[in-house]
N, C-alpha and C positions, 0 to 999 in steps of 0.2 A: 862220485859216491859209490861205495860198495856196500850194499845193504842186505842183511839177512833178516827175513821175517820169521820169527820163532815163536813157539808156544810150548808149554809143558804138557799139553793135552790137545786132543783133536776137537773139532766142532766149534772153533771160535772164529772161523772165517779167515784163517791164515792164508790159504791158497787163493781164495777169492781176492783178498787184499793184495797179495803179492802180484797177481795177474793184472789187476787194475792199476796198481801203482806203476808197474812196468809200462803199461800202455800210456798212462798219463805222462810219465817222464819222457817217453819216446815222441811226444808231440813236439818237443823242442830240442831233443838230444838223441844220440845214438845209444841204444840200450841193449844189453844182453840179459835175458832171463834164464836162470839156471835152476833146473828141477833136481833137488837133492833128496827127494822122497822116493823110495823104491815103489810106492804105490802110483807113481807117475801122475799125480794129481795136477801139477802145473801144466804139463804137456797136454793133458786131456782138456784143460780149460781152453786151449787153443786148437783142439782137434788134432793134436799131434800124438802119435803112439810109435815108439821105437820098434823096429822090426825084431831086434834082438840085442844082446849085450854089446855087440860090436857096432851097434848103431846108436850108442848112447853114452852117457857119463860113466857108466860102469866100466867100459873098456878103458877110459882115460885114467881112472883112478887105479886100475889094475896094472896098466902098462905105460910107463913113462915115454915110450917111443911112439905111441899112437899120436896121430895128428888131430888136435882138437877141432880145427876148422872143418874137418871132414864129418864131424858129428853134428855140427850146428845146422839148424833149420833157419834159413835166412828169410827175413821179411814176413814173419807170421802175422805181423801188423805193421803199419807204417812206422819206420824207424826202429823196429824191434826184431831181434833175432832170439832164438830159443835153443838151449842145450837140454835135450830131454833126458829123463831117467829111464830106468828099466828095472823090473824086479830083481835082476841079477846084481844090482847095486848092493843089496842086502848081503849077499854072499861075499862080494868083493870087500865090503866094509869089515866083515868078520875076519877075513884073511889078513887084511892090512892091520887090523887091531892087534893080531898076534905078533906081528913083526915091528910094531911101533910106528908104522908109516901112515896111519889113518889121519891123525890130527893135521898133518901138513899136506895131505893129498890134494885137497881142493885148492889150496893156495898154489901148489905146483901146477895144477891143471889151468888155472886162470891166469897165471903170470904172463904167458906169451900172448894173451888175448886182450889184456887191459888197455893197451895203446889204441885198440880199435874202437873202444867204447867210452862214452862219457859216464855212464852209470852201469852197474851190474846189480841185479836183484836176484837173490837166492831164496827159493821157497824150501824150507826145511820140513822134516817129518814132525809129527805132533808129539814129540817127546824131547828129553834132554840127553840123548844117547851120543855115542861117538860120532855119528854122522853129523849131528847138530853141532858138536864141538868143532868138527872139521870145517863146517860152514862158517861158524863164528871166527875161527882162526884165519879165514880168508877174506874177511871184510873189516871195514872200519866202523860201521854203524849197525845197530840192531833195533828192530821194531818188534814189540809184542802187542798182544790184543787181549781184551776182555769183553764179555757179553753180560747179559742179565743173569747168567748162571753164577751163583756165589763161588763155585769152585774156580771160576776163571780169574777171580781177583787173587786168589792164592797162587794160581798159575803164573800171573804176571810177576808176583813177588819172587817166585821160584826162578824165573828167567833172570831177574836182576841178581839174585844170589848166585846163580850158575856162572854168570859173567865174572862176578867178583872172585868167586872161588878159583876159577881157572886163570885169572889174571896173574896170580902169583906162581902158577905152576906151568903154564903154557906160554908160548910165544904169541900172545894175542893182545892187541890194544883196542879191541872193539868196544864201543861205548853204547849203552842203551840210550838212544836219542828220543825214544817216545813209547808211551803206552796208549794205544788207541782203542776206542770203543766201537765194536762192530755190532750189527743187528740191534741198534738202539731203539728202544720203545719208550718214548717220553711219558706215555700213559701208564706204564707198568711200575709198580712200587718196587719190585725186585730190582729192576734196572737202575732206578734212582739209588737204592740202598747199596748196590754193588759199586756204582760210580762213586758214591761217597766213601765207601771203604777203600777203594783204590786211591782216591785223592788223599786220603788220610795217611797213606804210607810214605808220602814224600817222593814217590816215583814221578818221572816227568810225563804227566798225563797231558795228552794233546787236546786241543780245543775241539777239533773236528770230530763229530760223531757220525758214523755211517748208519743211516736209518734202516730199520727193518723193512724189507721190500720184497715183494713177490717177484720182482724183476731179476733178483739174484739167482734163484733156482731156475728161472726161465732161461737165463743166459747160460747156465751150465748145460742145459739140454741143447741149446743152440751152438755149443762149443765155441763160444765167443765171450770174453769178458763183457760186463755190462756197459763199459765205456764204448764198446763197439756195437753191441746189440741194441742198446737203448741210450744213445749218447746225450739225449736231452732230458733224461729222467733226473729226478731229485737225487737218487742214489749215485748216479754217475757224477753229478755236480759235487757231491760229497767226496767222492774218491779224488776228483781233481783238486779239491781244497786240501785233502789229506796229503796228496803228493807235494803240494806247495809247502805245507807245514813241515813235512818230513825233510824236504830238501833244505829248507831254511835251518832246521835244527841240526842237520848234518854239517852244513857250512859253518854254523856257530861253533861246533865242536872242533872242526879242522882249523878254524881261525885261532 
C-alpha cells in the first residue's frame, strides 16, 4: 500500500495519524514514512530534523541524480524508516511547478525505493497545493480526517473533490479509501453533528474513531508517536484498529 494522509486544512490530526499508522503497519511489515510537508512535522514526530536541504526530500525532488537512500533515516521505530522534509522543500516545489515537474516528482523519488518496502505512508501539508497533488500522484490510496470542527467536514469533502478533479487531468489513480474521525469526543454535541454530516455525504467513513486524549500532545513532546510512548493506552489501541481498517480498505480497492 502507498498511502497519502491528506487534509485541506491543518489541525485535524493528520501528522499524528500518519505517524501512528506508519508505526502500526511496521509491526508486521517494512514501512517507509515520507514527510511531504515543509514544516517537517512528521520528522519531528519521531525526533528527526534534517540538517539542511541536502539531507532531506528537498534535494531529491530538486535533483534526479541524488541517491534517495542517502537521505533516509533507518529504523526510527521497529520496521520503520523515515524520509524527512526540510523548509527548502517549499522553494523546490515552487521551482518545479514552473517547469511542470512537480506533479511527478514524488513518484520519481519513490520509484527506486518501492521494492524495499511493503507500505509507504506520506504525510502531506495541510492544504490542497501542488505538493499535495504530487503526493497523491505517487500513491494508490488516500486517507483524510475530520474532527468536531464543522469546517473539517467540508474539508473531507474538498479532498474527495480534489481527487476526482485531478483524476481527469493528471496521471493518478489514487482512491479515497477512508475518512477517519480524529479527536473524537462522544460527549460533545458538535462531534456527533459533524460525524453525522460527514456520513450523510456518502464518503467512505471508517468505523474507527480516534478518541480525544491528552496522551497525544504528550507524545508530541516526547518526540514519539503515541503507539511508542503509550502503547497500552486506549488511543494507541484505536490507532492499531484504524491501521487494520485502512489496510483492509486498501486491499479491497486493489482487488
